[in-house]
N, C-alpha and C positions, 0 to 999 in steps of 0.2 A: 714888631717890637724887637728890641735888642736881645740877642742871645749871648752877649759877651760874658755873662756870669754863669753860663751853663758848664757843667762838669760831667764827663762820662764816668759812671761808677757802677758798682754791682748793686742790684736791687735786692738787698738782703731781706727787707721786710716782705717784698713781693714774693720772694722764694719761700719764705716761712709761711705766708698765707696759703700758697698753692699746694703745700705738702700736708696741710692739715686734713685730718679725717672729717668727713661731712657729718655734722651734728646739728642739734637744735640751735647752737650758737649762730651758725651761718643762716639757717632757715629763718630764725627770728628777725635778723637784720634785713634779709631779703623781703620778708613779708611786710615789715615796717615801711620799707621804701615804697612798696606797692600800695600801701594805704594812702600815701600822698597822691599817687596817680589817680586812684579810684575816686577819692573825695574831690580833688580839684577838677579833674576832667569831667566829672559828672555835671559840673556847671557849664561845660563847653557845649554850646548848642541850645541853650535856653530859648533864644529867639525862634529857632526852628520848631520847637515844640509848642510855643505859645502863639505864634502868628496865625495858624489855621483856626484856632479856637478862641483867641482873645482879641488881638489887635486887628486881624482881618475882619471878623464880624463887626467890630466896633468902627470900622473904616478909619482907624487911626492913621494909617498910611498904606500906600499901595505896594504891589509886588516888586516894583523897581526899588523902592526905598528898603523893602525887606531884604532884597538881594545885597544891597549895599551894607546893611546892618550885619548880615552874615559875613560879608567880605572883611569888614573891620574886626569883628570878633574872632572869626576863624583864622584870619590872615594877618592883618597889620599888627594887632596887639600881640599875638603869639609870636610873630616874627621878631618883634622888638624884644619881647621877654626871653625868647630862646637865646638870642645872641648876647644880650646884656647880662642876664642872670647866668647864662652859661659861662661867660667870661668871668663873672664874679665867682662862680663855682670853682673855676680853675685857679683863680687868684686868691680867694679867701676861704675856700672850703666848701665841700658838698653839703654839710649840715647847715651852714649859714644860708646857702642858696635855697635849700628847702624851706627853712624858716621864713626867709624873705618872700618866697613864692606864696606861702600860706597866708601871710599877712596882707600881701598885695591883693590877692583874690578876695579875702574876707572883707577888707575895709572899703574896697571900691565897687563891689558887686551889689550890695544891699540897696543903694539908691534907685536901682532899676525897678524895684518893686513899688516905688512911690509915684511913677509917672508913666504915661503913654506918649509923652512928647518925643518925637523922633530924634531931635538933636540931642536931648539929654540921654536918651537910650544909647545913641551912637557913642557919645562921650564915655559913659560909664561902662558899657560893655567892652569898649575898646581898651580902657584903662585896666579893668579887672583881668582881661585876658593876658596882660603882661605877666601876671603871676602864673597863669596856666602855661605860658611858654617856658617859664622858669622851671617848673616841675618836669616838663617834657625833656629838657636838656640835662637834667640832673638825676632823676630817680633811678633809671636803669644803669646809669654810669656808676652810682654808688653801689648798687647791687652787684654789678659785674666785677667790681674791684675787690669784693670779699668772698666770692665763690670760686672754688678750685676748678681748673679748666676741664677736667674729666667729667665734672658734674654740672658745668655751667648751663648747658641747654636745658637739662632736666629741672634744675632748681629755679632758674630764672623764669621759665615758662610756667612751671607749677605755681610759683609765687604770683605771677601775673594773672593766674586764674582768680586769685583774691581781688586783684585790681578790677577786673571786669565784672565780678560779682558785686563789689561795692558800687562801681559805676552804674550797673544796671538797676540795683535796688534803690540807691539814693537818687538816681536820675529819673526814675519812673514811678516808684510807689507813691511819693508825694504828689506826683502828677495825677495818678489815679484818684487820689483823695481830694485834691484841691483845685485842679484845673477843669473848667475855667473859673468857677465861682470864687475861689480864694487863691488865685495864682500868686498873690504877693507872698504868701507863706511858702509856696513852692520855691520862690527865690531866696527868702530868708534862710531856708534850710541849709543852703550851701555855705553862706557866711558863718552861720552858727557852727556847723561841722568843722570848718577850717580852724576856728578859734578854739573850740572845745576839744577837738581830737588831735589836730595836726601840730598846733603850737606846743603842747606838752610833749608830744613824741619827739619833735625836733630838739627841744631843750634838755630832755632827761632820758630818753629811751634809746638813743642811737649815738655811738661815738663817731668822731670824725674818721673818714676813710684812712687807714694807716698807709695805704699806697700813696694817697695824695700827700700826707704828711712827709713821707720819705722823699717824694719827688720834689718837695719844697725845702728840703734840708732841715726839717724839724724832727730830728732823729730822737730826741728824748721823748717827745709826745708820741711819735710813732711806736717807739719801744714800749711805752706804757700801754697803748691800745693793743698791740699785738701780744704782749705778755698776758693780758687778761683774756684775750681770745684763745691763746694757746692753753692756758690753764683750764678754761671751760671746756674746750674740745677734748683735752686729755681726760678730764673728769667724766664727761658724758660718754666718751667712746669706750671707756673701760680698758684702754691700752696701758701697758706698763710705762711706755715712753712713746714719744712722737717720732715719726720718720725723720731722718736727717734731710735738711733742705739741699737742693741742688743749685748752689750759687752760680755755677758756671753757666747755667742757662739764662741768667737774668742780668742783663745789662740795661741800665736806664740812664737818661740824661737828667741830672739833678739841676734844678733852676728855681729861683724865686720869681722869675718873670714868666709870662705866657707868650711864647714865640709864635704869634699868630701867622706871620709870614710863611711858616712852614706848611700851612694848610694849602697853599697855592703853588707849591714848588714840588718838582720831582714826583716820586711815587705817591706822596700824600695829595699832591695836586690832581693826579689822575683819579684817585679814589674820591676826592672831593667833587670833581666834575660829574662822575657817574652817579654819586649819591644825590647831588643837587638836581640833576635832570629827573632821576627816578622819584625823588620826594616831591618835586614840583608837579609832575604829572599825576602821581598817586594822590597827593592831597587835593588836587583839583578834581579828581574823579572818584576813585574807589573809596576815599575817606569822606571829604567834605562835600563834594558834588553829590554824593549819595546821601550822607547824613542830613545835609541842609534841606533837602526836599523830600526825604523819606516820609515824614509825617504828612506833608502836602499830597504826596502820591497816594498814601493810604486814605486820606480824607477824600481825594478825588474819586477813589474807587468805592466810596460809600461807607467807610468805617467811621464809627463815632469816635469821640475823644477817648472814651473808656476803652474801646477796642484798639485804638491806635496805641495808647500807652501800654496796653496788655501785650500787643505785638512787640513793641520796643523792649518791654521788660523780658519777655520770653527770649527774644532774639539775642539780647545782650548777655543775659545771665546764662541761659542754656546753650544757645548757639556759640557765643564767644567763649564761655567757660569750657564747653566740651571740646571746641577746637584747640584751645591751648592745652587742655588736659591730654589730648591725643599727642600733641607735639611734645609735651613733657615726657610721656611714656617712651616716645622715640628717642628723646634725649639727644646725645651727640652722635647717634648712629646714622643720622641723615644730615647731609650738608645743608646749612641754613639757607643758602641761596636757592637750592632746589625746592625747599619748603615754600619760599616766597613765590616761586614760579607756579607751583601747584595751587597755592591759595588764590592767586589771580585767576587762574583758569576756572576753578570751582565757583568763585564769585560771579564770573561772567555767565556761566551756564545757568545758575540759579536765577539771576535777574532776567534773562531772556525768557525763561519759562514763566516767571511772574508776569512779564509783559503779555504773554499769550493767555495765561490763566490767572485772573486776579480776583478770585473769590476770597471770602474771609478766611476760610480754612487754608487756601493756598498761600495767603499772605502770612499766616502764622508759620507755616512750614518753610516756605521759600525765603522769606526775609531772615528767618533764623539761620538757614544755610548760608545765605549771602553775607549776613552780618558775622557769622562765625568765621567764614573765609577771610573777610575783611579784617577781623581782629587778628587772625593768624598772620596775615600779611603785615599788619601794622606793627605788632609786637616783635616779630622776627626782624623787621626793618630796624626797629629801635636797637635790638640786640646786635644786629649786623653792623649798624653804624658805630656804636660805641666801641666795638672791638676793632675798628679800622684805624684807630688813632692811639698814640701813646698817652700815658697818664698825664703828662704835662700839657697835653692838648685835648684830652678826651672830651671834657664837657664843652670846651670852645668849639671843637670840631663837630660834635653832635649838635650843639646849638646853632652853628653856622649852617650846616647842611639841612638839618631838620627845620631850623628856623627860617632860612631863606626858602626852603621847600614850601613854607606856608604862603609864598607868593601864589602857589596853586590854590590856596584857600582864599586868596583875594579874588582872582579872576574866575576860579572854579564855580562858586555859587552864582556869579553873575552870568557866566555862559550857560550853566545848567538851568538857571531860572529863565533865561531867554528862550532856550530850546524847549523847556517845560511848557512855557506859555504858547510858543509858536506852533507846537505840534500837539496841542491839547486834543484836537479833533481826531488825531490818529493814535490816541492812547499814550501821548507823550513820548513817542518813539525817538524823537531827537534827544531827549534826556537820557534814555536808556543807551543809545548809541554812543553818546559822549562819555558817560561814566564807565562804560565797559571797554571801549576800544583805546582811545588815548589815555583814559583814566585808570585802566586796570591791566589790560594785556601788555601794553607797551612797557610800562615800568617793571612789570614782573619779568618780562623777557630780558630787559636790560640787566637786571641783577642776576637772573638765572643763568644767562649766557656769559656775561663779562665780569661778574663779581669775583671776589677772592674767596678761597677756601678758608674756613675758620674752625672746622670740626676738631674738637679736643686740643686746640692749639693754646699755647701760653700767650697771655695778652702782650707781654713784653716782646714776643717774637713776631706775632702777626701784625702788631702795631709798631714794628721797629722802623 
């Protein structure tokens, strides 16, 4: 798109945001942004949880169709949503994008509770996942734009603990109660939560990102938001006055357009290629290749539906929450790309031990470790990705790389499902090999070895 209206200027609002003392004002907005991720992404993977205990026993459709259903929900719908709603976020605002994501998920998911017809399930799971893609491209972007750089790692990862707790509780407690007998209410839960919780938050609880407003030349609105934020931070911090902003460190390109072509040129082009490869491999393996067949693996190892949902609940809430909490305590003291590498290694070790020892107790412990490491990998990748692009491109760049990365979610479940079935007699060893080698170690190595340093850096400088 054209950049003829772009103007180089000082990011006065960005400088004022980053010099604010950390108070409940920023924590509140960060936590609100993560409520969106937790509620919407809890609905991601409904087919994976229902097939072994509902559609499979009913012989509604076979494993091949199930793999295709996973590919469409995990991959195609989210890919479209990340890019389209990511572009909308950069063009029309972060808050509008989160509202649109919430409504798309709520209004298009509930019909899946009324049928076991494969074509209809494919249609509505695919359409509803467009909203899931939208929240992926926007939630961390919003949070990153209001948190000061020295505290970015600590605040973002601590806030993301709330996201994984909501994800774990909402995604699994209803399953414990209602799957398989009343699985329709398991699905309705997510549509209701989107309307009752997320829509009011988007309309009344969060201001538009002042960084986004400034980058689009809407200075009066940006001034109004930052003035309220400054007043609250001053009141809550107990300071007599706020530190002076360092305007010299903040240069931005102000534009009302979204210069998408920049994503494929020069330094941003190199960052985009690295992120695309890493996201595609990771989504195909450590994320959706793993999550898509995790309930099936547990079922194959003899766990009941109740035991399976209990493992999923413990692993997501305790494993994921503890992993992010440890990262939050480390804060900006550890380079993010090194954390991504370490998480990939831990995930692989835990899964291969599970392959060798798959008792019920081992499943609780090892899946929690593996899921915790996968969560650390995923959320650090979100945060790494958003910090790789400037404000005018941040949601579009995140949506493009993370969204096209969901091509891994298209082929990943299909490849994982084929290997799962083909090596069933050998304990599904092909599935384990696929999700751990090309799906975990390789993308972790790519970011760990070739990624950029981001520790304590100003967004306008690392994304210049």
